[in-house]
ROMI-561469 format. One line per field, with one value per residue (C-alpha): y, x, z; residue in three letters; residue number from 1. Coordinates in nm, 2 decimals, padded with zeros to 4 digits. Each point is the difference from the previous one (the first is absolute). Layout:
BEGIN
Y	[Y | ...];
X	[X | ...];
Z	[Z | ...];
r	[ALA | ...];
k	[NUM | ...];
This chain:
BEGIN
Y	[20.23 | -00.04 | 00.31 | 00.11 | 00.14 | -00.06 | 00.21 | -00.11 | 00.34 | -00.04 | 00.30 | 00.17 | 00.32 | -00.24 | -00.11 | 00.34 | 00.19 | -00.22 | -00.18 | 00.19 | 00.15 | -00.30 | -00.13 | 00.34 | -00.12 | -00.29 | 00.05 | 00.26 | -00.26 | -00.25 | -00.24 | -00.14 | 00.11 | -00.02 | 00.03 | -00.19 | 00.18 | -00.28 | 00.24 | 00.30 | 00.27 | -00.04 | 00.10 | 00.36 | 00.28 | 00.17 | -00.06 | -00.26 | -00.40 | 00.21 | 00.28 | -00.26 | -00.21 | 00.33 | 00.15 | -00.37 | 00.04 | 00.28 | -00.10 | -00.29 | 00.19 | 00.25 | -00.31 | -00.19 | -00.33 | -00.33 | -00.15 | 00.17 | -00.26 | 00.07 | -00.32 | 00.13 | -00.12 | 00.22 | 00.28 | -00.05 | -00.36 | -00.19 | -00.34 | -00.22 | -00.30 | -00.27 | 00.23 | 00.33 | -00.18 | -00.19 | 00.27 | 00.16 | -00.32 | -00.02 | 00.39 | -00.06 | -00.32 | 00.13 | 00.36 | -00.22 | 00.32 | 00.03 | 00.21 | 00.01 | 00.34 | -00.01 | 00.18 | 00.09 | -00.26 | 00.19 | 00.36 | 00.21 | -00.12 | -00.32 | -00.18 | 00.13 | -00.28 | -00.29 | 00.10 | 00.00 | -00.34 | -00.14 | 00.08 | -00.13 | -00.31 | -00.07 | 00.06 | -00.27 | -00.24 | 00.11 | -00.24 | -00.26 | -00.30 | -00.15 | 00.32 | 00.01 | 00.29 | 00.08 | 00.27 | -00.08 | -00.38 | -00.02 | 00.00 | 00.29 | -00.11 | 00.00 | 00.30 | 00.22 | 00.29 | 00.10 | 00.18 | 00.19 | 00.30 | 00.20 | 00.38 | 00.26 | 00.18 | 00.20 | -00.13 | 00.06 | -00.31 | -00.11 | -00.07 | -00.38 | 00.21 | 00.33 | 00.13 | 00.35 | 00.18 | 00.31 | 00.10 | -00.08 | 00.15 | 00.28 | -00.23 | -00.24 | 00.33 | 00.07 | -00.39 | 00.00 | 00.29 | -00.14 | -00.18 | 00.37 | -00.07 | -00.17 | 00.32 | 00.33 | 00.24 | 00.35 | -00.05 | -00.35 | -00.02 | -00.35 | -00.07 | -00.04 | -00.28 | -00.11 | 00.07 | 00.31 | 00.27 | 00.26 | -00.13 | -00.40 | 00.06 | 00.10 | -00.29 | -00.20 | 00.22 | -00.01 | -00.36 | -00.08 | 00.27 | -00.24 | -00.29 | 00.19 | 00.14 | -00.35 | -00.15 | 00.38 | 00.08 | 00.28 | -00.24 | -00.33 | -00.24 | -00.29 | -00.33 | -00.33 | -00.36 | -00.32 | -00.18 | 00.04 | 00.15 | -00.04 | 00.23 | -00.24 | 00.32 | 00.24 | 00.29 | 00.04 | 00.07 | 00.34];
X	[19.23 | -00.15 | 00.10 | -00.33 | 00.36 | 00.38 | 00.25 | 00.32 | 00.26 | 00.39 | 00.01 | -00.15 | -00.22 | -00.02 | -00.44 | -00.06 | 00.16 | -00.20 | -00.26 | -00.05 | -00.39 | -00.15 | 00.20 | -00.18 | -00.37 | 00.02 | 00.12 | -00.28 | -00.28 | 00.14 | 00.26 | 00.23 | 00.42 | 00.36 | 00.27 | 00.31 | 00.38 | 00.20 | 00.28 | 00.13 | 00.04 | 00.39 | 00.06 | -00.13 | 00.17 | -00.18 | -00.10 | 00.08 | -00.09 | -00.10 | -00.19 | -00.19 | -00.06 | -00.17 | -00.19 | -00.12 | -00.11 | -00.19 | -00.18 | -00.13 | -00.16 | -00.18 | -00.16 | -00.08 | 00.18 | -00.04 | 00.33 | 00.37 | 00.30 | 00.30 | 00.18 | 00.39 | 00.08 | 00.29 | -00.11 | 00.16 | 00.04 | -00.18 | -00.09 | -00.34 | 00.11 | -00.10 | 00.14 | -00.22 | -00.29 | -00.04 | -00.02 | -00.26 | -00.21 | 00.04 | -00.17 | -00.27 | -00.08 | -00.01 | -00.21 | -00.27 | -00.04 | -00.27 | 00.14 | 00.37 | 00.18 | 00.36 | 00.21 | 00.01 | 00.09 | 00.24 | 00.11 | 00.36 | 00.13 | 00.08 | -00.08 | -00.45 | -00.02 | 00.24 | -00.20 | -00.35 | 00.13 | 00.10 | -00.28 | -00.21 | 00.18 | -00.01 | -00.37 | -00.11 | 00.27 | -00.15 | -00.32 | 00.18 | -00.01 | 00.36 | 00.11 | 00.05 | 00.02 | 00.02 | -00.06 | 00.08 | -00.04 | -00.29 | -00.03 | -00.21 | -00.28 | 00.08 | -00.23 | 00.01 | -00.13 | -00.31 | 00.19 | 00.35 | 00.03 | 00.29 | -00.02 | 00.17 | 00.28 | 00.20 | -00.01 | -00.36 | -00.17 | -00.33 | -00.21 | -00.20 | -00.21 | -00.04 | -00.16 | -00.16 | 00.14 | -00.11 | -00.05 | 00.29 | 00.29 | 00.05 | 00.04 | 00.26 | 00.18 | 00.01 | 00.08 | 00.29 | 00.17 | 00.08 | 00.31 | 00.12 | 00.34 | -00.08 | -00.21 | 00.04 | 00.18 | 00.13 | 00.18 | 00.20 | 00.34 | 00.00 | -00.01 | -00.24 | -00.24 | -00.23 | -00.29 | 00.13 | -00.03 | -00.34 | -00.20 | 00.02 | -00.31 | -00.15 | 00.08 | -00.16 | -00.32 | 00.05 | 00.03 | -00.29 | -00.20 | 00.09 | -00.12 | -00.31 | -00.11 | -00.01 | -00.28 | -00.16 | 00.04 | 00.35 | 00.21 | 00.09 | 00.28 | 00.07 | 00.12 | 00.15 | -00.12 | 00.20 | -00.31 | -00.33 | -00.29 | -00.29 | -00.35 | -00.38 | -00.15 | 00.03 | -00.17 | 00.27 | 00.30 | -00.01];
Z	[16.35 | -00.32 | -00.22 | -00.27 | -00.22 | 00.07 | -00.18 | -00.10 | -00.11 | -00.05 | 00.12 | 00.25 | -00.18 | -00.27 | 00.11 | 00.12 | -00.37 | -00.22 | 00.19 | 00.30 | -00.08 | -00.05 | 00.35 | 00.17 | -00.13 | 00.11 | 00.32 | 00.02 | -00.01 | 00.23 | -00.23 | 00.25 | -00.21 | 00.01 | -00.16 | 00.04 | -00.21 | -00.12 | 00.08 | 00.22 | -00.36 | 00.19 | -00.36 | -00.06 | -00.09 | 00.26 | 00.35 | 00.26 | 00.03 | 00.37 | -00.12 | -00.23 | 00.26 | 00.14 | -00.23 | -00.09 | 00.31 | -00.01 | -00.40 | 00.22 | 00.27 | -00.28 | -00.19 | 00.31 | -00.07 | 00.19 | -00.04 | -00.17 | 00.01 | -00.18 | -00.11 | 00.01 | -00.39 | -00.14 | -00.20 | -00.32 | -00.01 | 00.11 | -00.19 | -00.14 | 00.23 | 00.22 | 00.32 | -00.12 | -00.12 | 00.32 | 00.21 | -00.18 | 00.00 | 00.39 | -00.02 | -00.24 | 00.20 | 00.31 | -00.10 | -00.29 | -00.19 | -00.27 | -00.18 | -00.09 | -00.14 | -00.12 | -00.26 | -00.27 | -00.35 | -00.14 | 00.16 | -00.06 | 00.31 | -00.01 | 00.41 | -00.12 | -00.25 | 00.19 | 00.31 | -00.24 | -00.07 | 00.31 | 00.16 | -00.26 | -00.05 | 00.49 | -00.04 | -00.27 | 00.16 | 00.40 | -00.16 | -00.02 | 00.27 | -00.07 | 00.15 | 00.35 | 00.22 | 00.34 | 00.27 | 00.37 | -00.10 | -00.06 | -00.39 | -00.24 | -00.24 | -00.30 | -00.20 | -00.29 | -00.13 | -00.17 | -00.28 | 00.02 | -00.16 | -00.12 | 00.05 | -00.28 | 00.07 | -00.13 | -00.39 | -00.14 | 00.03 | -00.22 | 00.32 | -00.02 | 00.26 | 00.11 | 00.34 | 00.08 | 00.27 | -00.10 | 00.42 | 00.13 | -00.28 | 00.25 | 00.35 | -00.26 | -00.05 | 00.41 | -00.01 | -00.25 | 00.17 | 00.35 | -00.18 | -00.04 | 00.02 | -00.36 | -00.13 | -00.09 | 00.25 | -00.14 | 00.33 | -00.06 | -00.08 | -00.11 | -00.38 | -00.23 | -00.10 | -00.26 | 00.29 | 00.19 | -00.21 | 00.05 | -00.34 | 00.11 | 00.18 | -00.32 | -00.15 | 00.22 | -00.03 | -00.36 | -00.05 | 00.20 | -00.19 | -00.30 | 00.18 | 00.13 | -00.33 | -00.13 | 00.23 | -00.04 | 00.38 | 00.12 | 00.14 | 00.04 | 00.07 | -00.26 | 00.06 | -00.22 | 00.06 | -00.10 | -00.15 | -00.11 | 00.27 | 00.07 | 00.11 | 00.07 | -00.15 | -00.24 | 00.06 | 00.25 | -00.29 | -00.04];
r	[MET | LYS | LEU | ASP | ILE | LEU | ALA | PHE | ALA | ALA | HIS | PRO | ASP | ASP | VAL | GLU | ILE | SER | ALA | GLY | ALA | THR | LEU | LEU | LYS | TYR | ALA | LYS | GLU | GLY | LYS | LYS | ILE | GLY | ILE | VAL | ASP | LEU | THR | GLY | GLY | GLU | LEU | GLY | THR | ARG | GLY | SER | VAL | ASP | ILE | ARG | ARG | GLU | GLU | SER | GLU | LYS | ALA | SER | LYS | LYS | ILE | GLY | LEU | ALA | ILE | ARG | GLU | ASN | VAL | GLY | MET | LYS | ASP | GLY | PHE | PHE | GLU | ILE | ASN | GLU | SER | ASN | LYS | MET | ALA | LEU | ILE | LYS | ILE | ILE | ARG | LYS | TYR | LYS | PRO | THR | ILE | ILE | LEU | ALA | ASN | SER | ILE | SER | ASP | ARG | HIS | PRO | ASP | HIS | ALA | ARG | ALA | GLY | GLN | LEU | VAL | ALA | GLU | ALA | ALA | PHE | LEU | SER | GLY | LEU | ARG | LYS | ILE | GLU | THR | TYR | GLU | ASP | ALA | LYS | SER | LEU | PRO | ILE | HIS | ARG | PRO | ASP | ILE | VAL | LEU | HIS | TYR | ILE | GLN | ASP | GLN | TYR | ILE | LYS | PRO | ASP | VAL | VAL | LEU | ASP | VAL | THR | SER | PHE | MET | GLU | GLU | LYS | ILE | GLU | LEU | ILE | LYS | CYS | PHE | GLY | SER | GLN | PHE | TYR | ASN | PRO | ASN | SER | GLU | GLU | PRO | ALA | THR | PRO | ILE | SER | GLY | GLU | GLU | PHE | PHE | ASP | PHE | LEU | ARG | GLY | ARG | MET | LEU | GLY | PHE | GLY | ARG | SER | ILE | GLY | VAL | LYS | TYR | ALA | GLU | GLY | PHE | ASN | SER | SER | ARG | GLN | LEU | GLY | ILE | ASN | ASP | LEU | PHE | ASP | LEU | LYS];
k	[1 | 2 | 3 | 4 | 5 | 6 | 7 | 8 | 9 | 10 | 11 | 12 | 13 | 14 | 15 | 16 | 17 | 18 | 19 | 20 | 21 | 22 | 23 | 24 | 25 | 26 | 27 | 28 | 29 | 30 | 31 | 32 | 33 | 34 | 35 | 36 | 37 | 38 | 39 | 40 | 41 | 42 | 43 | 44 | 45 | 46 | 47 | 48 | 49 | 50 | 51 | 52 | 53 | 54 | 55 | 56 | 57 | 58 | 59 | 60 | 61 | 62 | 63 | 64 | 65 | 66 | 67 | 68 | 69 | 70 | 71 | 72 | 73 | 74 | 75 | 76 | 77 | 78 | 79 | 80 | 81 | 82 | 83 | 84 | 85 | 86 | 87 | 88 | 89 | 90 | 91 | 92 | 93 | 94 | 95 | 96 | 97 | 98 | 99 | 100 | 101 | 102 | 103 | 104 | 105 | 106 | 107 | 108 | 109 | 110 | 111 | 112 | 113 | 114 | 115 | 116 | 117 | 118 | 119 | 120 | 121 | 122 | 123 | 124 | 125 | 126 | 127 | 128 | 129 | 130 | 131 | 132 | 133 | 134 | 135 | 136 | 137 | 138 | 139 | 140 | 141 | 142 | 143 | 144 | 145 | 146 | 147 | 148 | 149 | 150 | 151 | 152 | 153 | 154 | 155 | 156 | 157 | 158 | 159 | 160 | 161 | 162 | 163 | 164 | 165 | 166 | 167 | 168 | 169 | 170 | 171 | 172 | 173 | 174 | 175 | 176 | 177 | 178 | 179 | 180 | 181 | 182 | 183 | 184 | 185 | 186 | 187 | 188 | 189 | 190 | 191 | 192 | 193 | 194 | 195 | 196 | 197 | 198 | 199 | 200 | 201 | 202 | 203 | 204 | 205 | 206 | 207 | 208 | 209 | 210 | 211 | 212 | 213 | 214 | 215 | 216 | 217 | 218 | 219 | 220 | 221 | 222 | 223 | 224 | 225 | 226 | 227 | 228 | 229 | 230 | 231 | 232 | 233 | 234 | 235 | 236 | 237 | 238];
């Protein structure tokens, strides 16, 4: 299967929170989209691995994903090493994405930047012929995505790319609520976290309003690129 977009996340719900509207937009256009979670989010203050798995399945159906996998790395302790790079190289070669979305280049949670770097390095290495990978005893051909974009998470980073997702703002909020264990619930007896307050969705709206304002639309999601980007037509710019 060849994917148009493959989004990686350190934890289940990372992608939905920061790039959920982007995935909804392209899924509606018929693009093939997948998510790969690096960990099960087992260190999360609220919920459990089993609950997060069920929530991930619910969110996947809401987007209409072609695939969703979990690599099973250790939450909080996974490293940028050969073994983890090889695991991601194999996934990238298997699904041959045109675009990869990855965690933020820096953020409050140390897993986020580390995951972003790990994915970016694996995406580059996936295009090197002397690195061999196999699936069912068959060699996987090399593949390097056209572009790797890092979605912006808790901490503000000036984006390099801003995408109009105005039509998908409300649907994104409902998508995020699939992960009910992590967000506001007045009846929950679990500890409060930076994302469990009632005001968190106001924060998301404000962030997306700010990104949207920069290109003259209501709501947008922002991304960073580690390399210079190019276009074919200046009139495509806003």
